[in-house]
N, CA, C and O atoms as CSV, one atom per row, in Angstrom:
chain,resi,resn,atom,element,x,y,z
A,1,UNK,N,N,154.449,101.971,131.992
A,1,UNK,CA,C,153.976,102.958,131.023
A,1,UNK,C,C,153.901,102.169,129.663
A,1,UNK,O,O,154.734,101.312,129.366
A,2,UNK,N,N,152.878,102.509,128.886
A,2,UNK,CA,C,152.678,101.856,127.605
A,2,UNK,C,C,152.622,102.884,126.515
A,2,UNK,O,O,152.794,104.085,126.723
A,3,UNK,N,N,152.376,102.360,125.354
A,3,UNK,CA,C,152.223,103.198,124.161
A,3,UNK,C,C,150.764,103.604,123.986
A,3,UNK,O,O,149.887,102.740,124.011
A,4,UNK,N,N,150.484,104.871,123.814
A,4,UNK,CA,C,149.133,105.350,123.680
A,4,UNK,C,C,148.691,105.126,122.246
A,4,UNK,O,O,149.390,105.506,121.307
A,5,UNK,N,N,147.501,104.493,122.074
A,5,UNK,CA,C,146.925,104.221,120.722
A,5,UNK,C,C,145.512,104.737,120.727
A,5,UNK,O,O,144.799,104.665,121.728
A,6,UNK,N,N,145.137,105.245,119.613
A,6,UNK,CA,C,143.717,105.688,119.411
A,6,UNK,C,C,143.047,104.651,118.469
A,6,UNK,O,O,143.534,104.371,117.374
A,7,UNK,N,N,141.929,104.107,118.941
A,7,UNK,CA,C,141.157,103.076,118.228
A,7,UNK,C,C,139.766,103.520,117.986
A,7,UNK,O,O,139.186,104.254,118.786
A,8,UNK,N,N,139.225,103.088,116.902
A,8,UNK,CA,C,137.776,103.281,116.638
A,8,UNK,C,C,137.161,101.888,116.804
A,8,UNK,O,O,137.396,100.996,115.989
A,9,UNK,N,N,136.369,101.714,117.869
A,9,UNK,CA,C,135.741,100.450,118.161
A,9,UNK,C,C,134.271,100.524,117.754
A,9,UNK,O,O,133.687,101.607,117.745
A,10,UNK,N,N,133.667,99.383,117.417
A,10,UNK,CA,C,132.248,99.318,117.248
A,10,UNK,C,C,131.573,99.694,118.553
A,10,UNK,O,O,132.058,99.321,119.622
A,11,UNK,N,N,130.477,100.417,118.496
A,11,UNK,CA,C,129.797,100.865,119.690
A,11,UNK,C,C,129.464,99.737,120.647
A,11,UNK,O,O,129.619,99.890,121.858
A,12,UNK,N,N,128.990,98.566,120.104
A,12,UNK,CA,C,128.608,97.505,121.049
A,12,UNK,C,C,129.853,96.880,121.721
A,12,UNK,O,O,129.763,96.408,122.855
A,13,UNK,N,N,131.015,96.873,121.028
A,13,UNK,CA,C,132.254,96.386,121.645
A,13,UNK,C,C,132.639,97.305,122.775
A,13,UNK,O,O,132.946,96.830,123.869
A,14,UNK,N,N,132.635,98.612,122.552
A,14,UNK,CA,C,132.994,99.498,123.590
A,14,UNK,C,C,132.000,99.412,124.774
A,14,UNK,O,O,132.412,99.444,125.934
A,15,UNK,N,N,130.719,99.304,124.476
A,15,UNK,CA,C,129.714,99.195,125.528
A,15,UNK,C,C,129.965,97.987,126.408
A,15,UNK,O,O,129.896,98.072,127.634
A,16,UNK,N,N,130.256,96.855,125.770
A,16,UNK,CA,C,130.574,95.603,126.534
A,16,UNK,C,C,131.810,95.822,127.412
A,16,UNK,O,O,131.828,95.439,128.582
A,17,UNK,N,N,132.856,96.451,126.824
A,17,UNK,CA,C,134.046,96.647,127.586
A,17,UNK,C,C,133.829,97.616,128.738
A,17,UNK,O,O,134.370,97.425,129.828
A,18,UNK,N,N,133.023,98.678,128.493
A,18,UNK,CA,C,132.769,99.632,129.527
A,18,UNK,C,C,131.918,99.023,130.641
A,18,UNK,O,O,132.136,99.309,131.818
A,19,UNK,N,N,130.975,98.206,130.279
A,19,UNK,CA,C,130.102,97.546,131.271
A,19,UNK,C,C,130.908,96.615,132.143
A,19,UNK,O,O,130.764,96.596,133.365
A,20,UNK,N,N,131.793,95.813,131.469
A,20,UNK,CA,C,132.646,94.896,132.232
A,20,UNK,C,C,133.628,95.677,133.099
A,20,UNK,O,O,133.895,95.273,134.231
A,21,UNK,N,N,134.158,96.758,132.611
A,21,UNK,CA,C,135.064,97.553,133.430
A,21,UNK,C,C,134.374,98.116,134.687
A,21,UNK,O,O,134.953,98.148,135.773
A,22,UNK,N,N,133.180,98.537,134.511
A,22,UNK,CA,C,132.395,99.017,135.677
A,22,UNK,C,C,132.181,97.929,136.666
A,22,UNK,O,O,132.344,98.124,137.871
A,23,UNK,N,N,131.812,96.770,136.162
A,23,UNK,CA,C,131.577,95.599,137.047
A,23,UNK,C,C,132.837,95.221,137.794
A,23,UNK,O,O,132.783,94.915,138.985
A,24,UNK,N,N,134.018,95.239,137.085
A,24,UNK,CA,C,135.285,94.818,137.643
A,24,UNK,C,C,136.001,95.936,138.376
A,24,UNK,O,O,137.095,95.723,138.899
A,25,UNK,N,N,135.405,97.139,138.428
A,25,UNK,CA,C,136.008,98.344,139.054
A,25,UNK,C,C,137.397,98.592,138.503
A,25,UNK,O,O,138.355,98.810,139.246
A,26,UNK,N,N,137.485,98.554,137.152
A,26,UNK,CA,C,138.727,98.811,136.447
A,26,UNK,C,C,138.487,99.818,135.354
A,26,UNK,O,O,137.349,100.021,134.931
A,27,UNK,N,N,139.538,100.447,134.892
A,27,UNK,CA,C,139.418,101.384,133.827
A,27,UNK,C,C,139.169,100.635,132.513
A,27,UNK,O,O,139.744,99.576,132.261
A,28,UNK,N,N,138.275,101.231,131.668
A,28,UNK,CA,C,137.940,100.565,130.398
A,28,UNK,C,C,139.184,100.334,129.544
A,28,UNK,O,O,139.267,99.321,128.848
A,29,UNK,N,N,140.126,101.226,129.579
A,29,UNK,CA,C,141.353,101.023,128.755
A,29,UNK,C,C,142.127,99.796,129.234
A,29,UNK,O,O,142.741,99.102,128.424
A,30,UNK,N,N,142.107,99.526,130.502
A,30,UNK,CA,C,142.774,98.297,131.044
A,30,UNK,C,C,142.116,97.014,130.546
A,30,UNK,O,O,142.785,96.030,130.231
A,31,UNK,N,N,140.737,97.054,130.484
A,31,UNK,CA,C,140.016,95.888,130.017
A,31,UNK,C,C,140.289,95.661,128.529
A,31,UNK,O,O,140.484,94.517,128.120
A,32,UNK,N,N,140.309,96.700,127.719
A,32,UNK,CA,C,140.531,96.592,126.300
A,32,UNK,C,C,141.972,96.093,126.028
A,32,UNK,O,O,142.182,95.222,125.184
A,33,UNK,N,N,142.973,96.668,126.769
A,33,UNK,CA,C,144.342,96.270,126.612
A,33,UNK,C,C,144.534,94.805,126.970
A,33,UNK,O,O,145.236,94.071,126.275
A,34,UNK,N,N,143.885,94.377,128.094
A,34,UNK,CA,C,144.016,92.956,128.481
A,34,UNK,C,C,143.335,92.047,127.433
A,34,UNK,O,O,143.872,90.989,127.107
A,35,UNK,N,N,142.212,92.427,126.927
A,35,UNK,CA,C,141.563,91.606,125.933
A,35,UNK,C,C,142.429,91.524,124.622
A,35,UNK,O,O,142.515,90.465,123.999
A,36,UNK,N,N,143.015,92.580,124.256
A,36,UNK,CA,C,143.883,92.604,123.087
A,36,UNK,C,C,145.099,91.758,123.352
A,36,UNK,O,O,145.474,90.955,122.498
A,37,UNK,N,N,145.723,91.898,124.481
A,37,UNK,CA,C,146.934,91.128,124.832
A,37,UNK,C,C,146.677,89.669,124.857
A,37,UNK,O,O,147.528,88.876,124.454
A,38,UNK,N,N,145.515,89.288,125.324
A,38,UNK,CA,C,145.209,87.831,125.413
A,38,UNK,C,C,144.878,87.210,124.133
A,38,UNK,O,O,144.944,85.986,124.011
A,39,UNK,N,N,144.497,88.032,123.091
A,39,UNK,CA,C,144.117,87.542,121.813
A,39,UNK,C,C,145.293,87.403,120.833
A,39,UNK,O,O,145.176,86.718,119.817
A,40,UNK,N,N,146.405,88.043,121.133
A,40,UNK,CA,C,147.568,88.033,120.270
A,40,UNK,C,C,148.526,86.918,120.615
A,40,UNK,O,O,148.644,86.539,121.781
A,41,UNK,N,N,149.250,86.358,119.567
A,41,UNK,CA,C,150.235,85.349,119.852
A,41,UNK,C,C,151.310,85.927,120.720
A,41,UNK,O,O,151.531,87.138,120.718
A,42,UNK,N,N,152.012,85.045,121.493
A,42,UNK,CA,C,153.139,85.536,122.290
A,42,UNK,C,C,154.320,85.878,121.358
A,42,UNK,O,O,154.378,85.477,120.195
A,43,UNK,N,N,155.239,86.631,121.937
A,43,UNK,CA,C,156.429,86.977,121.165
A,43,UNK,C,C,157.165,85.713,120.721
A,43,UNK,O,O,157.659,85.645,119.596
A,44,UNK,N,N,157.240,84.710,121.602
A,44,UNK,CA,C,157.883,83.455,121.282
A,44,UNK,C,C,157.186,82.796,120.093
A,44,UNK,O,O,157.854,82.295,119.188
A,45,UNK,N,N,155.862,82.790,120.083
A,45,UNK,CA,C,155.118,82.213,118.950
A,45,UNK,C,C,155.402,82.942,117.644
A,45,UNK,O,O,155.559,82.322,116.593
A,46,UNK,N,N,155.464,84.250,117.725
A,46,UNK,CA,C,155.790,85.066,116.545
A,46,UNK,C,C,157.204,84.710,116.014
A,46,UNK,O,O,157.425,84.534,114.816
A,47,UNK,N,N,158.150,84.616,116.990
A,47,UNK,CA,C,159.493,84.207,116.593
A,47,UNK,C,C,159.559,82.807,115.935
A,47,UNK,O,O,160.325,82.581,114.997
A,48,UNK,N,N,158.752,81.902,116.446
A,48,UNK,CA,C,158.674,80.576,115.856
A,48,UNK,C,C,158.117,80.626,114.409
A,48,UNK,O,O,158.590,79.911,113.525
A,49,UNK,N,N,157.156,81.444,114.207
A,49,UNK,CA,C,156.603,81.633,112.837
A,49,UNK,C,C,157.660,82.146,111.959
A,49,UNK,O,O,157.843,81.623,110.860
A,50,UNK,N,N,158.377,83.147,112.372
A,50,UNK,CA,C,159.424,83.740,111.529
A,50,UNK,C,C,160.570,82.775,111.257
A,50,UNK,O,O,161.236,82.886,110.228
A,51,UNK,N,N,160.807,81.841,112.151
A,51,UNK,CA,C,161.942,80.849,111.989
A,51,UNK,C,C,161.583,79.746,111.069
A,51,UNK,O,O,162.469,78.979,110.691
A,52,UNK,N,N,160.349,79.601,110.673
A,52,UNK,CA,C,159.961,78.482,109.789
A,52,UNK,C,C,160.771,78.504,108.516
A,52,UNK,O,O,161.131,77.440,108.012
A,53,UNK,N,N,161.062,79.623,107.993
A,53,UNK,CA,C,161.805,79.701,106.704
A,53,UNK,C,C,163.202,79.174,106.812
A,53,UNK,O,O,163.838,78.891,105.797
A,54,UNK,N,N,163.714,79.029,108.058
A,54,UNK,CA,C,165.095,78.538,108.266
A,54,UNK,C,C,165.111,76.990,108.568
A,54,UNK,O,O,166.177,76.393,108.718
A,55,UNK,N,N,163.936,76.393,108.648
A,55,UNK,CA,C,163.901,74.945,108.956
A,55,UNK,C,C,164.336,74.062,107.772
A,55,UNK,O,O,164.167,74.448,106.616
A,56,UNK,N,N,164.894,72.885,108.063
A,56,UNK,CA,C,165.238,71.970,107.011
A,56,UNK,C,C,163.980,71.477,106.239
A,56,UNK,O,O,162.875,71.518,106.779
A,57,UNK,N,N,164.145,71.025,105.016
A,57,UNK,CA,C,163.068,70.568,104.164
A,57,UNK,C,C,162.162,69.594,104.809
A,57,UNK,O,O,160.946,69.735,104.681
A,58,UNK,N,N,162.680,68.580,105.520
A,58,UNK,CA,C,161.827,67.558,106.119
A,58,UNK,C,C,160.904,68.155,107.206
A,58,UNK,O,O,159.755,67.736,107.345
A,59,UNK,N,N,161.418,69.135,107.973
A,59,UNK,CA,C,160.594,69.802,108.965
A,59,UNK,C,C,159.499,70.664,108.308
A,59,UNK,O,O,158.384,70.762,108.821
A,60,UNK,N,N,159.831,71.273,107.186
A,60,UNK,CA,C,158.847,72.109,106.471
A,60,UNK,C,C,157.732,71.196,105.974
A,60,UNK,O,O,156.558,71.521,106.150
A,61,UNK,N,N,158.058,70.081,105.367
A,61,UNK,CA,C,157.090,69.122,104.906
A,61,UNK,C,C,156.210,68.649,106.049
A,61,UNK,O,O,154.987,68.616,105.921
A,62,UNK,N,N,156.810,68.290,107.140
A,62,UNK,CA,C,156.047,67.842,108.313
A,62,UNK,C,C,155.100,68.861,108.819
A,62,UNK,O,O,153.997,68.521,109.249
A,63,UNK,N,N,155.493,70.125,108.786
A,63,UNK,CA,C,154.593,71.248,109.250
A,63,UNK,C,C,153.436,71.411,108.306
A,63,UNK,O,O,152.341,71.767,108.742
A,64,UNK,N,N,153.637,71.158,106.997
A,64,UNK,CA,C,152.511,71.304,106.057
A,64,UNK,C,C,151.415,70.244,106.318
A,64,UNK,O,O,150.275,70.404,105.881
A,65,UNK,N,N,151.763,69.203,107.010
A,65,UNK,CA,C,150.839,68.113,107.337
A,65,UNK,C,C,150.359,68.176,108.777
A,65,UNK,O,O,149.734,67.242,109.280
A,66,UNK,N,N,150.663,69.303,109.441
A,66,UNK,CA,C,150.308,69.475,110.827
A,66,UNK,C,C,148.788,69.353,111.079
A,66,UNK,O,O,147.976,69.979,110.398
A,67,UNK,N,N,148.440,68.536,112.070
A,67,UNK,CA,C,147.031,68.396,112.437
A,67,UNK,C,C,146.908,68.442,113.925
A,67,UNK,O,O,147.824,68.046,114.647
A,68,UNK,N,N,145.776,68.925,114.395
A,68,UNK,CA,C,145.493,68.912,115.813
A,68,UNK,C,C,145.311,67.467,116.273
A,68,UNK,O,O,144.748,66.653,115.541
A,69,UNK,N,N,145.778,67.142,117.472
A,69,UNK,CA,C,145.558,65.807,118.010
A,69,UNK,C,C,144.049,65.533,118.055
A,69,UNK,O,O,143.224,66.412,118.303
A,70,UNK,N,N,143.743,64.244,117.797
A,70,UNK,CA,C,142.330,63.850,117.683
A,70,UNK,C,C,141.522,64.181,118.962
A,70,UNK,O,O,140.396,64.671,118.878
A,71,UNK,N,N,142.104,63.911,120.126
A,71,UNK,CA,C,141.380,64.178,121.336
A,71,UNK,C,C,141.099,65.670,121.553
A,71,UNK,O,O,140.024,66.058,122.010
A,72,UNK,N,N,142.076,66.474,121.217
A,72,UNK,CA,C,141.972,67.941,121.337
A,72,UNK,C,C,140.956,68.452,120.332
A,72,UNK,O,O,140.158,69.335,120.648
A,73,UNK,N,N,140.978,67.894,119.101
A,73,UNK,CA,C,140.045,68.259,118.062
A,73,UNK,C,C,138.615,67.979,118.460
A,73,UNK,O,O,137.722,68.803,118.256
A,74,UNK,N,N,138.400,66.760,119.052
A,74,UNK,CA,C,137.092,66.421,119.553
A,74,UNK,C,C,136.575,67.348,120.659
A,74,UNK,O,O,135.399,67.705,120.712
A,75,UNK,N,N,137.504,67.714,121.529
A,75,UNK,CA,C,137.108,68.617,122.642
A,75,UNK,C,C,136.737,70.012,122.053
A,75,UNK,O,O,135.759,70.626,122.480
A,76,UNK,N,N,137.511,70.485,121.097
A,76,UNK,CA,C,137.217,71.756,120.468
A,76,UNK,C,C,135.856,71.735,119.821
A,76,UNK,O,O,135.068,72.669,119.967
A,77,UNK,N,N,135.578,70.641,119.092
A,77,UNK,CA,C,134.253,70.493,118.426
A,77,UNK,C,C,133.127,70.486,119.474
A,77,UNK,O,O,132.104,71.143,119.283
A,78,UNK,N,N,133.306,69.763,120.554
A,78,UNK,CA,C,132.318,69.695,121.613
A,78,UNK,C,C,132.026,71.085,122.181
A,78,UNK,O,O,130.870,71.474,122.348
A,79,UNK,N,N,133.100,71.822,122.473
A,79,UNK,CA,C,132.968,73.174,123.007
A,79,UNK,C,C,132.316,74.109,122.032
A,79,UNK,O,O,131.508,74.950,122.426
A,80,UNK,N,N,132.654,73.983,120.742
A,80,UNK,CA,C,132.021,74.844,119.742
A,80,UNK,C,C,130.507,74.563,119.604
A,80,UNK,O,O,129.708,75.477,119.404
A,81,UNK,N,N,130.147,73.291,119.714
A,81,UNK,CA,C,128.765,72.903,119.702
A,81,UNK,C,C,127.994,73.496,120.911
A,81,UNK,O,O,126.874,73.988,120.776
A,82,UNK,N,N,128.626,73.429,122.067
A,82,UNK,CA,C,128.072,74.008,123.265
A,82,UNK,C,C,127.911,75.527,123.179
A,82,UNK,O,O,126.934,76.100,123.662
A,83,UNK,N,N,128.904,76.156,122.547
A,83,UNK,CA,C,128.814,77.599,122.333
A,83,UNK,C,C,127.654,77.919,121.425
A,83,UNK,O,O,126.855,78.810,121.712
A,84,UNK,N,N,127.561,77.196,120.336
A,84,UNK,CA,C,126.465,77.440,119.348
A,84,UNK,C,C,125.106,77.281,120.084
A,84,UNK,O,O,124.171,78.034,119.809
A,85,UNK,N,N,124.999,76.326,120.994
A,85,UNK,CA,C,123.743,76.114,121.748
A,85,UNK,C,C,123.567,77.115,122.906
A,85,UNK,O,O,122.520,77.137,123.553
A,86,UNK,N,N,124.572,77.922,123.156
A,86,UNK,CA,C,124.538,78.911,124.249
A,86,UNK,C,C,124.606,78.218,125.619
A,86,UNK,O,O,123.980,78.657,126.584
A,87,UNK,N,N,125.361,77.152,125.678
A,87,UNK,CA,C,125.441,76.362,126.944
A,87,UNK,C,C,126.847,76.342,127.553
A,87,UNK,O,O,127.119,75.489,128.397
A,88,UNK,N,N,127.736,77.232,127.166
A,88,UNK,CA,C,129.052,77.296,127.778
A,88,UNK,C,C,129.122,77.855,129.132
A,88,UNK,O,O,128.507,78.891,129.386
A,89,UNK,N,N,129.852,77.226,130.061
A,89,UNK,CA,C,130.116,77.777,131.336
A,89,UNK,C,C,131.320,78.771,131.156
A,89,UNK,O,O,131.982,78.781,130.118
A,90,UNK,N,N,131.566,79.590,132.195
A,90,UNK,CA,C,132.734,80.503,132.125
A,90,UNK,C,C,134.026,79.697,131.953
A,90,UNK,O,O,134.899,80.118,131.193
A,91,UNK,N,N,134.175,78.580,132.615
A,91,UNK,CA,C,135.380,77.781,132.551
A,91,UNK,C,C,135.493,77.182,131.125
A,91,UNK,O,O,136.589,77.142,130.564
A,92,UNK,N,N,134.426,76.741,130.569
A,92,UNK,CA,C,134.436,76.184,129.207
A,92,UNK,C,C,134.715,77.264,128.177
A,92,UNK,O,O,135.341,76.994,127.152
A,93,UNK,N,N,134.254,78.497,128.437
A,93,UNK,CA,C,134.517,79.620,127.530
A,93,UNK,C,C,136.020,79.914,127.495
A,93,UNK,O,O,136.591,80.178,126.437
A,94,UNK,N,N,136.631,79.864,128.642
A,94,UNK,CA,C,138.079,80.091,128.728
A,94,UNK,C,C,138.881,78.936,128.055
A,94,UNK,O,O,139.872,79.158,127.360
A,95,UNK,N,N,138.407,77.728,128.296
A,95,UNK,CA,C,138.978,76.581,127.606
A,95,UNK,C,C,138.885,76.702,126.093
A,95,UNK,O,O,139.860,76.457,125.382
A,96,UNK,N,N,137.723,77.075,125.610
A,96,UNK,CA,C,137.468,77.249,124.188
A,96,UNK,C,C,138.403,78.314,123.610
A,96,UNK,O,O,138.976,78.128,122.536
A,97,UNK,N,N,138.551,79.417,124.321
A,97,UNK,CA,C,139.404,80.478,123.884
A,97,UNK,C,C,140.887,79.982,123.701
A,97,UNK,O,O,141.551,80.280,122.708
A,98,UNK,N,N,141.351,79.212,124.721
A,98,UNK,CA,C,142.699,78.702,124.662
A,98,UNK,C,C,142.825,77.695,123.499
A,98,UNK,O,O,143.822,77.724,122.778
A,99,UNK,N,N,141.844,76.819,123.309
A,99,UNK,CA,C,141.956,75.864,122.262
A,99,UNK,C,C,141.851,76.554,120.853
A,99,UNK,O,O,142.455,76.104,119.879
A,100,UNK,N,N,141.090,77.617,120.801
A,100,UNK,CA,C,141.015,78.374,119.528
A,100,UNK,C,C,142.353,79.059,119.210
A,100,UNK,O,O,142.790,79.085,118.059
A,101,UNK,N,N,142.986,79.604,120.237
A,101,UNK,CA,C,144.324,80.210,120.034
A,101,UNK,C,C,145.299,79.155,119.543
A,101,UNK,O,O,146.063,79.419,118.615
A,102,UNK,N,N,145.297,77.965,120.137
A,102,UNK,CA,C,146.189,76.912,119.718
A,102,UNK,C,C,145.860,76.489,118.312
A,102,UNK,O,O,146.767,76.264,117.511
A,103,UNK,N,N,144.571,76.372,117.983
A,103,UNK,CA,C,144.177,75.982,116.598
A,103,UNK,C,C,144.644,77.016,115.600
A,103,UNK,O,O,145.226,76.668,114.572
A,104,UNK,N,N,144.394,78.301,115.891
A,104,UNK,CA,C,144.825,79.381,114.979
A,104,UNK,C,C,146.344,79.372,114.797
A,104,UNK,O,O,146.846,79.540,113.685
A,105,UNK,N,N,147.069,79.172,115.905
A,105,UNK,CA,C,148.534,79.171,115.773
A,105,UNK,C,C,148.963,77.980,114.931
A,105,UNK,O,O,149.882,78.145,114.129
A,106,UNK,N,N,148.383,76.813,115.043
A,106,UNK,CA,C,148.634,75.678,114.204
A,106,UNK,C,C,148.418,76.004,112.726
A,106,UNK,O,O,149.229,75.667,111.864
A,107,UNK,N,N,147.312,76.660,112.476
A,107,UNK,CA,C,146.965,77.061,111.117
A,107,UNK,C,C,148.004,78.075,110.528
A,107,UNK,O,O,148.374,78.006,109.356
A,108,UNK,N,N,148.427,78.970,111.361
A,108,UNK,CA,C,149.404,79.916,110.973
A,108,UNK,C,C,150.752,79.215,110.598
A,108,UNK,O,O,151.367,79.483,109.565
A,109,UNK,N,N,151.155,78.303,111.514
A,109,UNK,CA,C,152.422,77.547,111.287
A,109,UNK,C,C,152.312,76.713,109.997
A,109,UNK,O,O,153.256,76.652,109.210
A,110,UNK,N,N,151.135,76.066,109.790
A,110,UNK,CA,C,150.926,75.258,108.676
A,110,UNK,C,C,150.971,76.112,107.395
A,110,UNK,O,O,151.629,75.725,106.429
A,111,UNK,N,N,150.293,77.248,107.371
A,111,UNK,CA,C,150.288,78.085,106.195
A,111,UNK,C,C,151.655,78.656,105.897
A,111,UNK,O,O,152.036,78.746,104.729
A,112,UNK,N,N,152.399,79.041,106.903
A,112,UNK,CA,C,153.750,79.490,106.687
A,112,UNK,C,C,154.614,78.364,106.086
A,112,UNK,O,O,155.399,78.609,105.171
A,113,UNK,N,N,154.477,77.223,106.564
A,113,UNK,CA,C,155.227,76.049,106.033
A,113,UNK,C,C,154.797,75.739,104.587
A,113,UNK,O,O,155.638,75.423,103.745
A,114,UNK,N,N,153.521,75.826,104.307
A,114,UNK,CA,C,153.058,75.686,102.909
A,114,UNK,C,C,153.693,76.684,101.954
A,114,UNK,O,O,154.133,76.325,100.862
A,115,UNK,N,N,153.734,77.926,102.372
A,115,UNK,CA,C,154.369,78.941,101.556
A,115,UNK,C,C,155.828,78.618,101.327
A,115,UNK,O,O,156.336,78.724,100.211
A,116,UNK,N,N,156.487,78.228,102.383
A,116,UNK,CA,C,157.921,77.889,102.311
A,116,UNK,C,C,158.150,76.627,101.420
A,116,UNK,O,O,159.106,76.575,100.646
A,117,UNK,N,N,157.264,75.632,101.547
A,117,UNK,CA,C,157.405,74.417,100.785
A,117,UNK,C,C,157.205,74.679,99.303
A,117,UNK,O,O,157.892,74.082,98.474
A,118,UNK,N,N,156.275,75.562,98.954
A,118,UNK,CA,C,156.045,75.923,97.541
A,118,UNK,C,C,157.276,76.719,97.031
A,118,UNK,O,O,157.767,76.490,95.926
A,119,UNK,N,N,157.750,77.653,97.872
A,119,UNK,CA,C,158.879,78.455,97.492
A,119,UNK,C,C,160.132,77.628,97.185
A,119,UNK,O,O,160.890,77.928,96.262
A,120,UNK,N,N,160.326,76.552,98.011
A,120,UNK,CA,C,161.461,75.640,97.849
A,120,UNK,C,C,161.214,74.562,96.753
A,120,UNK,O,O,162.124,73.792,96.445
A,121,UNK,N,N,160.048,74.504,96.190
A,121,UNK,CA,C,159.743,73.479,95.220
A,121,UNK,C,C,159.506,72.056,95.857
A,121,UNK,O,O,159.632,71.028,95.190
A,122,UNK,N,N,159.165,72.061,97.149
A,122,UNK,CA,C,158.900,70.764,97.823
A,122,UNK,C,C,157.499,70.260,97.498
A,122,UNK,O,O,157.235,69.062,97.605
A,123,UNK,N,N,156.617,71.139,97.112
A,123,UNK,CA,C,155.275,70.793,96.752
A,123,UNK,C,C,154.750,71.802,95.791
A,123,UNK,O,O,155.227,72.937,95.779
A,124,UNK,N,N,153.782,71.443,94.978
A,124,UNK,CA,C,153.196,72.384,93.995
A,124,UNK,C,C,152.294,73.384,94.797
A,124,UNK,O,O,151.868,73.126,95.923
A,125,UNK,N,N,152.046,74.521,94.137
A,125,UNK,CA,C,151.035,75.452,94.732
A,125,UNK,C,C,149.672,74.806,94.874
A,125,UNK,O,O,149.290,73.951,94.076
A,126,UNK,N,N,148.952,75.217,95.886
A,126,UNK,CA,C,147.592,74.738,96.066
A,126,UNK,C,C,146.706,75.259,94.931
A,126,UNK,O,O,146.852,76.377,94.435
A,127,UNK,N,N,145.800,74.392,94.563
A,127,UNK,CA,C,144.836,74.799,93.477
A,127,UNK,C,C,143.715,75.639,94.091
A,127,UNK,O,O,143.301,75.368,95.219
A,128,UNK,N,N,143.214,76.648,93.380
A,128,UNK,CA,C,142.124,77.485,93.921
A,128,UNK,C,C,140.809,76.712,93.927
A,128,UNK,O,O,139.781,77.246,94.344
């Protein structure tokens, strides 16, 4: 049993979900719930973000300089180019989604660390 939520979705989003649900022989609410669940960070990831404020200074500074590994970054760029060209396979689309989640989580961790580093006086605020 889950928590019931009422959402206002754009018509095209609902139509895509309904069309996919019909194809998959599933209820549209299951499709929407699964899509939402797969797009949110895990509870463990959320806990890691919250724990950043408790890290020692050197770890905070290291997180502010966090970068995606070069090989992973190149793969992400390649997949984004293929997506732009409309040439992604289903497998590549899933790989791109996973890489984007990892990239977004890295950015979240880095931004949390930047906030904490500024708060602690480890670095000056970023210029606008």
